[in-house]
C-alpha positions in Angstrom: 0.9 -6.8 22.8 -0.4 -9.6 24.2 -3.8 -10.6 22.8 -6.0 -13.3 24.0 -8.8 -15.0 22.1 -12.2 -16.4 23.4 -13.5 -18.2 20.2 -14.6 -22.1 19.9 -13.0 -25.2 18.1 -15.1 -24.8 15.3 -14.4 -20.5 14.4 -10.8 -21.8 15.1 -10.9 -24.2 12.9 -12.7 -22.1 10.4 -10.3 -19.0 10.9 -7.3 -21.8 9.3 -9.6 -22.8 6.2 -10.3 -19.5 4.9 -6.5 -18.6 6.3 -5.5 -21.3 4.0 -7.4 -20.3 1.1 -6.2 -17.0 1.5 -2.5 -17.9 1.4 -3.2 -20.1 -2.0 -5.5 -17.4 -4.1 -3.2 -14.5 -3.7 -0.4 -16.9 -4.4 -1.2 -16.2 -8.2 -2.6 -12.7 -7.9 -0.7 -10.5 -6.8 0.2 -9.3 -9.8 -0.8 -6.2 -11.4 -0.8 -4.9 -15.0 2.4 -2.9 -13.4 4.0 -6.7 -13.6 4.5 -6.8 -16.7 6.8 -3.4 -16.6 10.0 -4.8 -14.9 11.5 -2.2 -12.2 15.6 -2.7 -13.2 16.4 0.7 -11.1 16.0 2.9 -8.5 16.4 6.1 -7.6 16.8 8.4 -4.2 18.4 6.5 -1.8 22.6 7.3 -1.2 22.9 4.4 0.2 23.4 2.1 -2.8 26.0 -0.4 -4.7 26.9 -1.5 -0.8 28.3 2.2 -0.2 27.0 5.8 0.7 27.3 8.5 -0.9 27.2 12.1 -1.3 24.2 12.4 -3.9 21.7 9.8 -5.2 21.9 8.6 -8.0 20.1 5.5 -10.0 21.2 2.0 -9.7 21.1 -1.6 -10.6 18.7 -3.1 -8.1 21.0 -6.3 -8.3 23.9 -4.6 -7.9 22.0 -2.9 -4.7 20.8 -6.8 -2.9 22.6 -8.6 -1.1 20.0 -11.4 -1.7 19.4 -12.5 -4.8 19.8 -16.1 -5.6 19.7 -17.5 -8.8 16.0 -17.6 -9.8 15.7 -14.0 -7.6 14.3 -11.4 -11.0 13.4 -8.0 -10.9 9.7 -8.7 -10.6 11.0 -9.7 -6.3 12.8 -7.3 -6.1 10.3 -4.2 -5.7 6.9 -3.4 -4.4 4.0 -3.6 -7.0 0.1 -3.2 -7.1 -2.1 -6.0 -5.8 -4.8 -5.9 -8.4 -4.4 -5.3 -11.4 -6.9 -1.7 -12.8 -9.4 -3.7 -13.8 -10.1 -5.4 -10.8 -9.5 -2.6 -9.4 -12.7 -0.5 -10.6 -15.0 -3.7 -10.6 -14.1 -3.8 -6.1 -14.6 -0.5 -6.2 -18.6 -0.8 -7.3 -19.4 -3.6 -5.7 -18.7 -2.1 -3.0 -19.6 1.5 -3.5 -16.0 3.0 -2.3 -13.9 4.6 -4.7 -10.7 5.7 -4.1 -9.1 8.1 -6.8 -5.9 10.0 -7.2 -5.3 14.0 -8.4 -1.2 14.8 -8.8 -0.6 18.6 -9.1 2.8 20.3 -9.3 2.2 23.6 -6.6 5.9 26.1 -6.4 8.5 23.8 -6.1 5.8 20.7 -4.1 4.0 17.9 -6.0 1.0 17.3 -4.4 -1.0 13.7 -4.0 -4.0 14.8 -3.0 -6.6 11.2 -2.2 -10.0 11.3 -1.8 -12.6 7.8 -0.8 -16.1 8.4 -1.2 -18.6 6.3 0.9 -21.0 5.6 -1.8 -22.5 3.7 0.8 -25.9 3.2 2.5 -23.6 2.9 5.9 -20.3 3.2 7.8 -17.1 2.5 6.8 -13.4 2.8 7.9 -9.9 3.1 6.7 -7.2 1.5 8.2 -5.4 4.5 9.6 -2.3 2.6 9.0 -2.5 2.7 4.7 -2.9 6.8 5.3 -1.0 9.3 6.8 -0.5 9.7 10.3 -2.5 13.2 11.9 -3.4 13.4 8.9 0.3 14.4 7.7 2.8 12.1 7.7 3.3 9.0 6.2 4.5 6.1 8.0 4.7 3.9 5.2 5.4 2.9 1.9 2.7 4.2 0.3 2.6 5.2 -2.8 4.5 4.0 -6.3 6.1 6.4 -8.0 7.4 5.8 -11.2 9.4 6.6 -14.5 9.7 3.3 -17.3 12.1 1.1 -15.2 12.9 2.9 -12.6 10.9 3.7 -9.5 12.4 5.7 -6.6 12.3 4.8 -3.6 10.2 5.8 -0.2 12.8 8.0 1.9 10.1 8.7 4.6 9.6 7.0 8.3 7.5 4.3 9.6 4.8 4.0 11.8 4.5 0.9 14.5 1.1 -0.7 14.9 2.2 -3.6 15.6 -0.9 -6.3 14.8 -3.6 -3.5 16.9 -7.1 -4.1 14.3 -9.3 -2.6 17.3 -11.6 -0.2 16.6 -9.1 2.6 17.1 -6.8 1.4 14.7 -9.7 3.1 12.1 -10.8 6.0 10.7 -14.2 5.8 10.2 -15.9 6.9 6.9 -19.9 8.0 7.2 -22.7 7.6 4.4 -22.4 10.1 1.3 -19.2 10.9 3.0 -15.7 11.9 2.1 -12.4 11.4 3.6 -8.9 13.4 2.2 -5.9 13.4 2.9 -2.7 16.0 1.3 0.9 14.6 0.6 3.7 16.8 -0.3 5.4 13.6 -2.4 8.8 15.7 -2.4 8.8 15.3 1.7 9.2 11.1 1.3 11.0 11.3 -2.2 14.0 12.2 -4.7 12.6 13.0 -8.0 15.1 12.8 -10.8 16.6 15.2 -12.4 15.1 16.9 -15.2 12.4 16.1 -17.3 10.4 12.5 -16.8 7.1 11.2 -17.4 5.8 9.4 -13.9 3.8 7.6 -13.2 2.0 7.7 -9.7 -0.2 5.7 -8.0 -1.5 5.0 -4.4 -1.3 0.9 -3.1 -3.6 -0.1 -1.8 -6.0 0.9 1.4 -7.8 -2.6 3.8 -11.8 -0.6 4.4 -13.9 -3.3 6.0 -17.6 -2.6 7.0 -19.1 -2.4 10.4 -19.5 -6.1 10.7 -15.6 -6.4 10.5 -16.0 -5.4 14.6 -18.7 -7.8 15.8 -16.0 -10.7 13.9 -12.8 -8.7 15.9 -11.9 -11.7 17.8 -11.5 -14.5 14.5 -10.4 -11.5 12.1 -7.7 -10.3 14.3 -7.3 -14.6 15.2 -6.3 -14.5 11.4 -3.9 -12.0 10.2 -1.9 -13.8 13.5 -1.7 -16.8 11.6 -1.0 -14.7 8.2 2.2 -13.2 10.1 3.5 -17.1 12.1 3.1 -18.3 8.5 4.7 -15.7 6.1 6.9 -13.4 8.8 8.5 -11.7 5.7 5.6 -10.5 3.9 3.0 -7.5 4.6 -0.9 -8.6 5.3 -0.5 -6.1 2.7 0.4 -7.6 0.2 -1.3 -11.3 1.2 -5.1 -10.0 1.1 -7.0 -7.1 -1.0 -10.2 -9.0 -0.6 -11.6 -10.9 3.0 -15.0 -13.2 2.9 -15.9 -14.5 6.2 -19.6 -16.4 7.0 -21.1 -14.7 3.8 -20.5 -11.7 4.1 -17.6 -9.7 2.1 -16.3 -7.3 5.8 -13.5 -6.0 3.4 -11.3 -5.2 1.0 -7.8 -3.0 -0.8 -8.8 -0.9 -3.0 -6.2 1.3 -4.8 -6.2 4.9 -6.8 -6.4 5.3 -9.8 -2.6 5.8 -11.4 -2.1 9.4 -12.5 1.0 10.2 -15.0 2.2 13.3 -15.3 5.5 15.0 -16.8 7.5 16.2 -13.6 11.2 18.5 -13.6 13.0 18.0 -11.0 15.3 20.3 -11.1 12.1 22.6 -10.9 11.1 20.6 -7.2 12.2 21.3 -3.8 14.2 18.4 -2.3 14.8 16.7 0.1 18.3 16.7 0.5 17.8 20.4 0.5 16.1 20.8 3.4 
């Protein structure tokens, strides 16, 4: 989609300055407390160790990645939270937005319930790419599910939102209101056989205030520059705190992390459907 920007040279310079500062800042602040626990193995996909298998198995991430260099570590091969637990709590309190996660075992399914509460006096908007499409289908890898050194593969689909950051790409949350969605994790992840303890959390959600749309052109320009500078990195991984013209326009927030015991033998499997 071609976008024509009508911004002054001063705004473009300001956008470039903010972009440069943001890239420098996040190069040293992307990892949270999960950084201390490397995930050396993965589980779920039928394709690993350079071939397709009939059943999923635990596989070593190094052995299943063709783009390994002498400097590659396990941390480079797995997704992680963009911020620590304490940073996330502070940002939620500062912005009066609270994102909570509950995980329940219902019959043969593991249900994740995500609630976003807007305690702020003004309207807030959540980026639709970060929530289920039509309120039910995941469009991206939105949950981090681990069991000690094993990370579960995301096996769902993807939605192409492109670089649409216009008002139609956002879900409105009125003041003092909740937005809640539920996801059957069995539809997107395969759990290990037997009983294992898991940690489950959401990745960051981008939430903005109404003044985001008053600066829509300059924000779109910034996201375009980021994409050109880092084509292999998601914008979500580069930004979680936007602060333009002295007014915070948006913030990335994630849920709490839930720890629970799950017996994979008792669940409906994605591969049995």
